C-alpha positions, 0 to 999 in steps of 0.5 A: 741771251741774258746779255741781249736782255740787259742791252735791251733794258739799258737802251729802253731806259735811255730812250724813256729819258730821252723822250721825257727830256724832249717833252720837258724842253717842249714845256720849257720852250712853250712856258718861255714863249708865253712868259716872254709874250704876256709878262716881259712885253707888258713890263717893257711897254708899260715901263715906257709909257709910264716913264714918258708920262712921268717925264711929262708930268708937273711933278718930274718938272718940279723935281728938276731936269735930273728927274726928267732926263732919268725918266726918259733914259729909262723909257729909251732903255725899255724900248731899246731892250723891247726892240732887241728881243723883239715883240711878241712870242720867241720867234724860234720857240714854236718851231723847236717845240715842234721838233722836240714834240716830234722827237718825244713822240717817236721815243714814246713809240719805241717804248710803247713797242718795247713793252708790247702796248702797240696796236696789232690785229688779235684775230688770229689769236682767237681763230688759229689754234694755240699751238700755232700762235707762237709761230705766227708771232714769230713771223709777225716780228720778222715782218715788222722787223723788215719793214722797220729796217726798210724804212730805216734805209729810206730814212738814210737815203732822205737825209743824204739828199737833205744834206745835198741839197743843204736844207735850212730851217729859216727860222731856227737856222738848223740844218734839217738833217740834224732834226731828221737823224732821229728817223733812221735811229727809231727805225733801226732800233725798233727794227733790230729790237723786233728781229731779236724778238723773232730770233729769241721769242722768250725776249718778246714782251707780253702783248697788252691787248688793251681793247680785248682787256677792256671788253672782257672786263666790261663782260665780267661786270655785266655778269656780275650785275645780272647776277646781283639783279637776280639775287635781289629779285630772288630775295624780294620774293 
């Protein structure tokens, strides 16, 4: 069991890093897109217009043909560079950013499930006897495992169809099945993880029932406030 626990721990670390790298690349792509549109384009357009104005100015003409030709050459280079890289943002950056956001979000889902932070109904924990709750949690993990493994099977079928159809994104020219590979991995990872939680309940993380904890904290603070108010009234009397 310790070996399984270590494997799950290492896998969780790898998935955390993978999700972090995805969001880092997403940030870099969005920054590059904005920098290209707002800085590089303005710089090249400004250089071209200023060099054209300088070439037509009396100062350049008084300096001789070399000054006029140099200014026109710089203007032509700036315009050629702008035509080569294209005006506006980076065309493929937004599509790739969406892919990285998708991957990062799915890796985050796996990490949340590994910490027990996933959403789950808490009614059974309150209604059923405490002696029955552990068995309910085992059944819960088994059902969740079956659900995710079934989704993994469907995602493999979907990828096979995508490969057969040779689907390609027209903007990034990336075969879509390469992007879709994340789905069978995520579903398989979550399915096997919950299956192990069902077989070895001691490996399962404690559920983070944040809603219940927040409600209990609010009730506790309310009781403290009422107690302080009663104490203030007694002191005034």
